[in-house]
TIRO-2110 file (N, C-alpha, C; in Angstrom, 1 decimal):
// TIRO-2110
15.3, -25.3, 10.1, N, 1, A
14.2, -24.8, 9.2, CA, 1, A
14.3, -23.3, 9.2, C, 1, A
14.2, -22.7, 8.0, N, 2, A
14.3, -21.3, 7.8, CA, 2, A
13.0, -20.6, 8.1, C, 2, A
13.0, -19.4, 8.7, N, 3, A
11.7, -18.7, 8.9, CA, 3, A
11.0, -18.4, 7.6, C, 3, A
9.7, -18.3, 7.7, N, 4, A
8.9, -18.0, 6.5, CA, 4, A
9.0, -16.5, 6.2, C, 4, A
9.3, -16.1, 5.0, N, 5, A
9.5, -14.8, 4.6, CA, 5, A
8.2, -14.2, 4.2, C, 5, A
7.8, -13.0, 4.7, N, 6, A
6.6, -12.3, 4.3, CA, 6, A
6.9, -11.5, 3.1, C, 6, A
5.9, -11.6, 2.1, N, 7, A
6.1, -10.8, 0.9, CA, 7, A
4.9, -9.8, 0.8, C, 7, A
5.2, -8.6, 0.2, N, 8, A
4.2, -7.6, 0.0, CA, 8, A
3.6, -7.8, -1.4, C, 8, A
2.2, -7.8, -1.4, N, 9, A
1.4, -7.9, -2.6, CA, 9, A
0.3, -6.9, -2.5, C, 9, A
-0.1, -6.5, -3.7, N, 10, A
-1.3, -5.6, -3.8, CA, 10, A
-2.5, -6.5, -3.5, C, 10, A
-3.4, -6.0, -2.8, N, 11, A
-4.6, -6.7, -2.3, CA, 11, A
-5.6, -6.8, -3.5, C, 11, A
-6.2, -8.0, -3.6, N, 12, A
-7.3, -8.2, -4.5, CA, 12, A
-8.7, -7.8, -3.9, C, 12, A
-8.8, -8.2, -2.6, N, 13, A
-10.1, -8.0, -2.0, CA, 13, A
-10.3, -6.6, -1.3, C, 13, A
-9.3, -6.0, -0.9, N, 14, A
-9.4, -4.7, -0.2, CA, 14, A
-8.7, -3.6, -1.0, C, 14, A
-9.3, -3.2, -2.0, N, 15, A
-8.7, -2.2, -2.9, CA, 15, A
-9.6, -1.1, -3.2, C, 15, A
-9.1, 0.1, -3.3, N, 16, A
-9.8, 1.3, -3.7, CA, 16, A
-9.4, 1.7, -5.1, C, 16, A
-8.1, 1.8, -5.3, N, 17, A
-7.6, 2.1, -6.7, CA, 17, A
-6.8, 0.9, -7.2, C, 17, A
-5.6, 0.7, -6.7, N, 18, A
-4.8, -0.4, -7.2, CA, 18, A
-4.6, -1.5, -6.2, C, 18, A
-4.9, -1.3, -5.0, N, 19, A
-4.7, -2.3, -3.9, CA, 19, A
-3.4, -2.2, -3.2, C, 19, A
-2.7, -1.1, -3.4, N, 20, A
-1.4, -1.0, -2.7, CA, 20, A
-1.6, -0.8, -1.2, C, 20, A
-2.5, 0.1, -0.8, N, 21, A
-2.7, 0.4, 0.6, CA, 21, A
-3.3, -0.8, 1.3, C, 21, A
-4.2, -1.5, 0.6, N, 22, A
-4.8, -2.8, 1.2, CA, 22, A
-3.7, -3.8, 1.4, C, 22, A
-2.8, -3.9, 0.5, N, 23, A
-1.7, -4.9, 0.6, CA, 23, A
-0.8, -4.5, 1.7, C, 23, A
-0.5, -3.2, 1.9, N, 24, A
0.3, -2.8, 3.1, CA, 24, A
-0.4, -3.1, 4.4, C, 24, A
-1.7, -2.9, 4.4, N, 25, A
-2.5, -3.3, 5.6, CA, 25, A
-2.4, -4.8, 5.9, C, 25, A
-2.5, -5.6, 4.9, N, 26, A
-2.4, -7.0, 5.1, CA, 26, A
-1.0, -7.4, 5.6, C, 26, A
0.0, -6.8, 5.0, N, 27, A
1.4, -7.0, 5.3, CA, 27, A
1.8, -6.6, 6.8, C, 27, A
1.3, -5.5, 7.2, N, 28, A
1.6, -5.0, 8.6, CA, 28, A
0.5, -5.3, 9.6, C, 28, A
-0.6, -6.0, 9.2, N, 29, A
-1.7, -6.3, 10.0, CA, 29, A
-2.3, -5.1, 10.7, C, 29, A
-2.6, -4.1, 9.8, N, 30, A
-3.1, -2.8, 10.2, CA, 30, A
-4.4, -2.5, 9.4, C, 30, A
-5.4, -1.9, 9.9, N, 31, A
-6.6, -1.5, 9.2, CA, 31, A
-6.2, -0.6, 8.0, C, 31, A
-6.5, -1.0, 6.7, N, 32, A
-6.1, -0.2, 5.6, CA, 32, A
-6.7, 1.2, 5.6, C, 32, A
-7.9, 1.4, 6.3, N, 33, A
-8.5, 2.7, 6.4, CA, 33, A
-7.5, 3.7, 7.1, C, 33, A
-6.9, 3.2, 8.1, N, 34, A
-5.9, 4.1, 8.9, CA, 34, A
-4.8, 4.4, 8.0, C, 34, A
-4.3, 3.5, 7.2, N, 35, A
-3.2, 3.7, 6.3, CA, 35, A
-3.6, 4.7, 5.2, C, 35, A
-4.8, 4.6, 4.7, N, 36, A
-5.3, 5.5, 3.6, CA, 36, A
-5.4, 6.9, 4.1, C, 36, A
-5.9, 7.1, 5.3, N, 37, A
-6.0, 8.4, 5.9, CA, 37, A
-4.6, 9.0, 6.1, C, 37, A
-3.7, 8.2, 6.6, N, 38, A
-2.3, 8.6, 6.8, CA, 38, A
-1.7, 9.1, 5.5, C, 38, A
-1.9, 8.3, 4.5, N, 39, A
-1.4, 8.6, 3.2, CA, 39, A
-1.9, 9.9, 2.6, C, 39, A
-3.2, 10.1, 2.8, N, 40, A
-3.8, 11.4, 2.3, CA, 40, A
-3.2, 12.6, 3.1, C, 40, A
-3.1, 12.4, 4.4, N, 41, A
-2.6, 13.5, 5.2, CA, 41, A
-1.2, 13.8, 4.9, C, 41, A
-0.3, 12.8, 4.7, N, 42, A
1.1, 13.0, 4.3, CA, 42, A
1.1, 13.7, 3.0, C, 42, A
0.3, 13.2, 2.0, N, 43, A
0.3, 13.8, 0.7, CA, 43, A
-0.1, 15.2, 0.7, C, 43, A
-1.1, 15.6, 1.5, N, 44, A
-1.5, 17.0, 1.5, CA, 44, A
-0.4, 17.9, 2.0, C, 44, A
0.3, 17.4, 3.1, N, 45, A
1.3, 18.3, 3.7, CA, 45, A
2.6, 18.3, 2.9, C, 45, A
2.8, 17.4, 1.9, N, 46, A
4.0, 17.4, 1.1, CA, 46, A
3.7, 17.9, -0.3, C, 46, A
2.5, 18.4, -0.6, N, 47, A
2.2, 19.0, -1.8, CA, 47, A
1.7, 18.0, -2.9, C, 47, A
1.1, 16.9, -2.5, N, 48, A
0.5, 16.0, -3.4, CA, 48, A
1.4, 15.3, -4.4, C, 48, A
2.3, 16.0, -5.0, N, 49, A
3.1, 15.4, -6.1, CA, 49, A
4.0, 14.2, -5.6, C, 49, A
4.8, 14.4, -4.5, N, 50, A
5.6, 13.3, -4.1, CA, 50, A
4.8, 12.1, -3.7, C, 50, A
3.7, 12.3, -3.0, N, 51, A
2.8, 11.1, -2.6, CA, 51, A
2.2, 10.4, -3.8, C, 51, A
1.8, 11.2, -4.8, N, 52, A
1.2, 10.6, -6.0, CA, 52, A
2.3, 9.8, -6.8, C, 52, A
3.5, 10.4, -6.9, N, 53, A
4.6, 9.7, -7.6, CA, 53, A
4.9, 8.4, -6.9, C, 53, A
5.0, 8.5, -5.6, N, 54, A
5.4, 7.3, -4.8, CA, 54, A
4.3, 6.2, -5.0, C, 54, A
3.0, 6.6, -4.9, N, 55, A
1.9, 5.6, -5.1, CA, 55, A
2.0, 5.0, -6.5, C, 55, A
2.2, 5.8, -7.5, N, 56, A
2.3, 5.2, -8.9, CA, 56, A
3.5, 4.2, -9.0, C, 56, A
4.6, 4.6, -8.5, N, 57, A
5.8, 3.8, -8.5, CA, 57, A
5.6, 2.4, -7.8, C, 57, A
5.0, 2.5, -6.6, N, 58, A
4.7, 1.3, -5.8, CA, 58, A
3.7, 0.4, -6.5, C, 58, A
2.7, 1.0, -7.1, N, 59, A
1.7, 0.3, -7.8, CA, 59, A
2.2, -0.4, -9.0, C, 59, A
3.3, 0.1, -9.6, N, 60, A
3.9, -0.5, -10.8, CA, 60, A
4.9, -1.7, -10.3, C, 60, A
5.5, -1.5, -9.2, N, 61, A
6.6, -2.4, -8.7, CA, 61, A
6.0, -3.6, -8.0, C, 61, A
5.0, -3.4, -7.1, N, 62, A
4.5, -4.5, -6.2, CA, 62, A
3.6, -5.4, -7.0, C, 62, A
3.8, -6.7, -7.0, N, 63, A
2.9, -7.6, -7.7, CA, 63, A
1.6, -7.8, -7.0, C, 63, A
0.6, -8.2, -7.8, N, 64, A
-0.8, -8.5, -7.3, CA, 64, A
-0.8, -9.8, -6.7, C, 64, A
-1.6, -9.9, -5.6, N, 65, A
-1.7, -11.2, -4.9, CA, 65, A
-2.4, -12.2, -5.8, C, 65, A
-2.0, -13.5, -5.6, N, 66, A
-2.5, -14.5, -6.5, CA, 66, A
-3.8, -15.1, -6.0, C, 66, A
END
């Protein structure tokens, strides 16, 4: 029997903007608040634009949970 494959989805229940960080929290079993704070800190130190572009791209590519 093959192992069950985990898939990344945008969260429907734990979303602030598009649900990307909430989905990552569900995928990694981590509190999304910690991930959101980390994302903000990384974006501030990289000049906002790379973090914003990455967030937009991920929100377009990752499907929404059913």
